[in-house]
C-alpha positions, 0 to 999 in steps of 0.5 A: 484458497491457500496463503504462503507467507513468503515475507512479512513486516510491519510495514510490508508483506509478500505472500503467494495466494493460491486456488483463486482467480484473477478477479478475486485477486485484482479484487483484493488488490483494489480492496487494499488500494481504495477500499480500506478506510482511513484517517487523513487530514481533510480541512485545515484552518490556519491561524498564523503563517508566516513561512514561505509557503502558501497556506494552501502548499502547507494544507496539501503536505499535511493531507499526505501525512500518513495518520495511525487508524483504529479501524474500529473505533472511527466511521468513515464521514460519509456514512456517519449519521453527523453532518458536520463532524463528531468525535466518531468520524474526524480528529483534531490535531494542532501544530504551533511552532515558532523558530528562535531568531537568528536561527533555522527550524524544520516543521516536522509531522511529529510536531501535530498535537492530536486531541486523540492520543491513538491518533498520531503521525504514522511518521514524525520525521516527515518534514511540512517546512523550514521555518527562518528566525522568527517564522510562525506556523499556527494551525489546526487541523481536522482529520476525517475518515474516507476511502482511498477510491475518494482521494489519494490522501486516504489510500493505506495501501502505497504499492499494492500488486501481484503477477502470476506464479511462473511455471517452467517445463523442460524436456528433452534438453540438448545441454545448449546452455543458450536458455541459461545464458539468455535468463536475465535473472539466473533462475536456470541452471546446466545440470547433468542431464538437462538445463534445470530450475533453481528453485528458490529463484523460481519466483523472480522470473518475470515471465520474459520467456527470453530462454523459450526464444533462443531455444532451437529445438522447443525444449522449454515452456514458460507459462502462467498459473492462472490460479496462483499469485504472488503479492506485494504490498506496502502500508503507508503506516495507517496500519500495518501490512496485517491489518490492511490484508484482513481489512481488505478481506473484510471489506470484500466479505461484507460487500459480498454478504451485502450483495448476496442480501439484495440479490435474495430480496428480487 
């Protein structure tokens, strides 16, 4: 297996994964979406809500606020030995906001106060509700660790996908330039003796094969590399992009080890 990092920032990454099959690539994608546990608000006790939104709407909005999560310090609630929640699998957050008389005040995710200083909203500027003068919102939110395959609020990866690396070959070109004109992403250019692939644009190829269709002498071929994939992913902020990838790989490794142990007992 080979990994070539193309882009890497705190919340997004783009890389080429080579020498693997589609099953492994899809397994990594699914792990990042559904199998890396995160903290999310699961229960809300509302003590005072005089805003224009119903209690249920407030709870739904809070549930989708990404929380910074420590993978090693918490246990998924369904795997914890407790029955009703404990510090190992849950965190309490409180919110108490009142708009001054005659003024408006927007309640943001940053107004949540966590009992654990390490747990906080990944973005502090997510609006929850706008309060009119004198309106109040007082509540306690219980965040639990869970998996994306149970609910989208526990999904740390928000845009994880891949495509095969394109392979373009050009032979016996007659310099008609039709393929260059047909390419919607300007991947081809006309050289001195043949149409050529612009190397720094190859990965932008969408495999539409319009260049193949307009070539009357079948000089160009476009296919997918079955063992090389371009991955693109974004994190919701619960983890950094690097942490999300590493945690997904560790999850796959753990599942594979468990399966190996089970098969060894048969």
